[in-house]
C-alpha positions in Angstrom: -107.7 -87.5 31.4 -105.0 -87.6 28.7 -103.5 -84.8 26.6 -102.8 -81.2 27.6 -105.5 -79.7 29.8 -106.6 -76.2 28.7 -107.9 -73.2 30.6 -111.2 -73.7 28.9 -111.6 -77.1 30.5 -110.7 -75.7 33.9 -113.2 -72.9 33.5 -115.9 -75.4 32.5 -115.3 -77.6 35.6 -115.0 -74.6 38.0 -118.1 -73.0 36.5 -116.4 -69.7 35.7 -115.3 -67.8 32.6 -112.0 -68.5 30.9 -110.9 -64.9 31.8 -111.5 -65.7 35.5 -109.1 -68.7 35.2 -106.5 -66.4 33.5 -106.8 -63.8 36.4 -106.3 -66.5 39.0 -103.0 -67.6 37.4 -101.8 -64.1 36.6 -99.7 -62.5 39.4 -101.2 -59.3 40.6 -104.5 -59.8 38.8 -107.8 -59.5 40.8 -110.0 -62.5 41.6 -112.3 -63.1 44.6 -111.3 -65.7 47.2 -114.2 -67.9 46.2 -113.2 -67.8 42.5 -109.6 -68.6 43.3 -110.6 -71.6 45.4 -112.9 -73.0 42.7 -110.4 -72.5 39.9 -107.4 -73.9 41.8 -109.5 -76.9 42.9 -110.6 -77.6 39.3 -107.0 -77.1 38.1 -105.7 -79.6 40.6 -108.3 -82.2 39.7 -107.5 -81.9 36.0 -103.8 -81.6 36.4 -103.7 -78.1 34.7 -100.6 -75.9 34.7 -100.7 -72.5 33.1 -98.5 -71.9 30.0 -96.2 -69.2 31.2 -94.3 -68.9 27.9 -97.5 -68.5 25.9 -98.7 -65.8 28.3 -95.4 -64.0 27.9 -95.7 -64.0 24.1 -99.2 -62.5 24.4 -98.3 -59.9 27.1 -94.8 -59.1 25.9 -93.6 -59.7 29.5 -91.7 -62.8 30.5 -91.9 -62.0 34.3 -88.3 -63.2 34.4 -85.6 -61.2 36.2 -81.9 -62.0 35.5 -79.6 -61.8 38.6 -75.9 -61.6 37.7 -73.3 -62.2 40.4 -69.5 -62.3 40.1 -68.7 -64.7 43.0 -70.4 -66.5 45.8 -67.4 -67.2 48.1 -68.3 -64.0 50.1 -71.1 -65.0 52.5 -72.9 -61.7 51.8 -73.9 -62.7 48.3 -75.6 -66.0 48.8 -77.7 -64.4 51.6 -78.5 -61.3 49.5 -79.4 -63.4 46.4 -81.7 -65.5 48.5 -83.4 -62.4 49.8 -83.7 -60.9 46.3 -85.1 -64.1 44.8 -87.7 -64.5 47.6 -88.7 -60.8 47.2 -89.1 -61.1 43.4 -91.0 -64.4 43.6 -93.4 -62.9 46.1 -94.1 -60.2 43.4 -94.8 -62.9 40.8 -91.5 -62.9 39.0 -89.3 -65.9 38.1 -85.6 -65.5 38.8 -82.6 -66.8 36.7 -79.2 -66.5 38.3 -76.1 -66.1 36.1 -72.5 -66.2 37.2 -70.0 -63.8 35.6 -66.4 -62.6 36.3 -65.4 -59.0 35.8 -63.7 -59.5 32.4 -65.5 -57.7 29.6 -65.6 -60.7 27.3 -67.3 -62.9 29.9 -69.8 -60.2 31.0 -70.7 -59.6 27.3 -71.4 -63.3 26.8 -73.5 -63.6 30.0 -75.6 -60.6 29.1 -76.2 -61.9 25.6 -77.5 -65.1 27.2 -79.7 -63.1 29.6 -81.3 -61.1 26.9 -82.0 -64.3 24.9 -84.4 -65.2 27.8 -86.4 -62.0 27.1 -86.0 -60.9 30.7 -88.0 -58.0 32.0 -85.1 -56.6 34.0 -81.6 -57.3 35.3 -80.0 -56.9 38.8 -76.2 -57.0 38.8 -74.4 -57.8 42.1 -70.9 -56.4 42.0 -70.6 -56.7 38.2 -69.6 -53.9 35.9 -71.3 -53.2 32.6 -69.7 -51.8 29.5 -71.1 -48.8 27.6 -72.1 -51.0 24.7 -74.0 -53.4 26.9 -75.6 -50.5 28.7 -76.8 -49.0 25.5 -78.1 -52.4 24.2 -80.1 -53.0 27.3 -81.5 -49.5 27.2 -82.4 -50.1 23.5 -84.6 -53.1 24.2 -86.2 -51.5 27.3 -84.6 -53.8 29.8 -83.8 -51.8 33.0 -80.7 -52.6 35.1 -80.3 -52.0 38.8 -76.8 -52.3 40.3 -76.8 -54.0 43.7 -73.9 -53.3 46.1 -72.1 -51.4 43.4 -72.4 -48.1 41.6 -71.1 -47.3 38.1 -70.7 -43.7 36.8 -71.6 -42.7 33.3 -74.2 -45.2 32.4 -77.3 -43.7 34.0 -78.5 -46.8 35.8 -80.0 -47.0 39.3 -78.0 -48.5 42.1 -78.4 -49.5 45.7 -75.5 -49.8 48.1 -74.7 -49.3 51.8 -73.3 -45.9 52.6 -69.7 -47.1 52.1 -68.1 -43.7 52.6 -69.8 -43.2 55.9 -69.1 -46.8 57.0 -65.4 -46.3 56.3 -65.4 -43.0 58.3 -67.0 -44.8 61.3 -64.2 -47.4 61.3 -61.5 -44.8 61.3 -63.2 -42.8 64.1 -63.6 -45.9 66.2 -59.9 -46.9 65.8 -58.6 -43.4 66.5 -60.9 -43.2 69.6 -59.4 -46.6 70.7 -55.9 -45.0 70.9 -54.3 -46.8 67.9 -51.2 -45.2 66.4 -50.4 -47.4 63.4 -53.6 -47.9 61.5 -53.5 -49.9 58.3 -55.9 -50.9 55.5 -56.3 -54.0 53.3 -58.1 -53.0 50.1 -60.5 -55.0 48.0 -60.6 -55.0 44.2 -59.6 -51.5 43.2 -62.0 -51.4 40.3 -65.0 -51.7 42.7 -66.9 -48.6 43.8 -67.5 -50.3 47.2 -63.7 -50.6 47.7 -63.0 -47.0 46.6 -65.8 -45.5 48.7 -64.9 -47.5 51.9 -61.2 -46.5 51.6 -62.1 -42.9 50.8 -64.3 -42.5 53.9 -61.6 -44.2 56.0 -58.8 -42.0 54.8 -61.0 -38.8 55.1 -61.6 -39.5 58.8 -57.9 -40.2 59.4 -56.9 -37.0 57.6 -59.4 -35.0 59.6 -57.6 -36.2 62.7 -54.2 -35.3 61.2 -53.4 -39.0 60.5 -52.5 -41.1 57.5 -52.3 -44.8 56.7 -49.4 -46.6 58.4 -49.5 -49.4 55.8 -51.7 -50.5 52.9 -52.0 -53.8 51.0 -54.5 -55.1 48.4 -56.5 -58.4 48.9 -58.9 -58.0 45.9 -61.8 -59.4 47.9 -60.1 -62.8 47.7 -59.3 -64.6 50.9 -56.0 -66.2 49.9 -54.8 -62.8 48.6 -55.8 -61.2 51.8 -53.8 -63.8 53.7 -50.8 -63.0 51.7 -51.4 -59.2 52.3 -51.6 -59.8 56.0 -48.2 -61.7 55.9 -46.5 -58.8 54.1 -48.1 -56.2 56.4 -47.5 -57.8 59.8 -44.3 -59.7 59.5 -42.2 -56.6 60.3 -40.9 -54.7 63.3 -43.2 -51.7 62.9 -46.3 -53.7 62.3 -49.7 -52.0 62.5 -51.6 -52.0 65.8 -55.0 -51.8 63.9 -56.2 -52.8 60.5 -59.5 -52.2 58.6 -60.1 -54.9 56.0 -62.5 -54.0 53.1 -64.9 -56.9 53.6 -65.5 -59.7 56.1 -64.6 -62.5 53.7 -61.0 -61.2 53.6 -61.0 -60.4 57.3 -61.5 -64.0 58.3 -58.4 -65.0 56.4 -56.4 -62.0 57.9 -57.4 -63.0 61.5 -56.4 -66.6 60.8 -52.9 -65.5 59.7 -52.4 -63.1 62.6 -53.3 -65.7 65.2 -52.2 -69.1 63.7 -49.1 -68.1 61.7 -47.8 -64.9 63.3 -48.8 -65.6 66.9 -50.5 -62.2 67.4 -53.4 -61.6 69.7 -56.6 -60.2 68.3 -57.4 -57.6 69.8 -54.5 -57.7 72.3 -51.8 -57.0 69.7 -53.9 -56.0 66.7 -57.4 -54.6 66.4 -59.2 -55.9 63.4 -62.4 -54.4 61.8 -64.2 -55.7 58.7 -67.2 -54.7 56.6 -70.5 -56.6 55.8 -71.5 -58.3 59.0 -72.0 -61.7 57.4 -73.2 -64.5 59.8 -69.7 -65.9 60.6 -68.7 -62.4 62.0 -70.8 -63.2 65.1 -69.2 -66.6 65.6 -67.1 -66.9 68.8 -64.0 -67.8 66.7 -64.0 -64.3 65.1 -66.3 -62.1 67.3 -65.7 -59.5 64.6 -66.3 -55.8 64.9 -67.6 -54.8 61.5 -69.8 -52.5 59.5 -73.2 -54.0 58.8 -74.7 -54.0 55.3 -78.4 -53.9 55.9 -79.3 -56.5 53.3 -83.0 -56.5 53.9 -83.3 -52.8 53.2 -80.9 -53.0 50.2 -83.0 -55.8 48.7 -86.3 -53.9 49.4 -85.1 -50.8 47.6 -83.5 -52.7 44.7 -86.8 -54.6 44.0 -89.0 -51.5 44.3 -86.7 -49.5 41.9 -86.5 -52.3 39.3 -90.2 -53.1 39.3 -91.0 -49.4 39.0 -88.7 -49.1 36.0 -90.3 -52.1 34.4 -93.7 -50.6 34.8 -92.6 -47.1 33.9 -89.7 -47.0 31.5 -89.4 -43.3 31.9 -89.0 -43.6 35.7 -86.1 -41.5 37.0 -82.7 -43.1 37.9 -82.3 -43.6 41.6 -79.1 -44.1 43.6 -79.7 -45.2 47.2 -77.0 -45.4 49.9 -78.4 -47.3 53.0 -76.9 -46.2 56.3 -74.5 -48.9 57.7 -74.0 -49.1 61.4 -70.8 -50.2 63.1 -71.3 -53.4 65.0 -68.9 -53.5 67.9 -67.7 -57.0 69.1 -64.5 -58.3 70.5 -61.9 -58.2 67.6 -61.0 -54.6 68.2 -60.1 -52.5 71.3 -63.2 -50.7 72.5 -62.6 -47.0 73.3 -63.3 -46.0 76.8 -66.9 -44.9 77.2 -67.9 -46.3 73.8 -71.5 -47.7 74.0 -71.8 -51.1 72.3 
């Protein structure tokens, strides 16, 4: 057969109505198993493919979700984006991934491009949105859900781990381990994740009558975290424990401590990270870290976004998923601590 095959031709061969063909190829629509089998068999024989763009023009829904991410160097984001993509595709949505840095001009450009695709919704992974962009998305009824980031003042839903509680757990663990000179290497200070992790960490230290022995900034960049570790530990009163604001930076910090400064981890310095990305469990790092429960974070993000697509008046939701401390061998384990 030559030329473009139509749904009418598929319906004729399958012996069903054209609306039945439409239902079979519409995600979420109802069609019996027998009808689905007949229609898909006929479509395969004729080489038919549904016209997604035409359907979007009729329905007003593209069934496309834009995923915006700032960087992929951190192992947490490729894994999370894969889970988000799979979850959305299982619900009948197509996914477009856009890269953006955290400069306002770049983000504005990326969002202009996203909106040109007539997306039904947007998920931003560690990307900030200006007030103007927020207003524009709201004006065209495109909901946004922040993933692993919150942003005050714009009224958008967000899903994170409970960063404040995670930071508290790290401080309590290090204090229980008998450490006296506890330090912190921060991430990018414009990120809510960084601020909340440090706030929880400092709050638990203060509750125990303690303060930070030293602080440096790594901006969630491995090479900057390496430089921060050199400044922090190449001194006589070096810390005996350090909490690093994410695992990606922590791996660089451990490499500097061991390979450049000749320090033992955890013999000389206890090191704790945040995320629990796959390399954290490697024998080379054996990293004690706070686990971001990506599966639960993805599940809540998808449910919130699809609810807001279906119900534009749905209330804003901010979810903070509990984040357990995973104890391995990079930090001194307090006596009696159950791993």
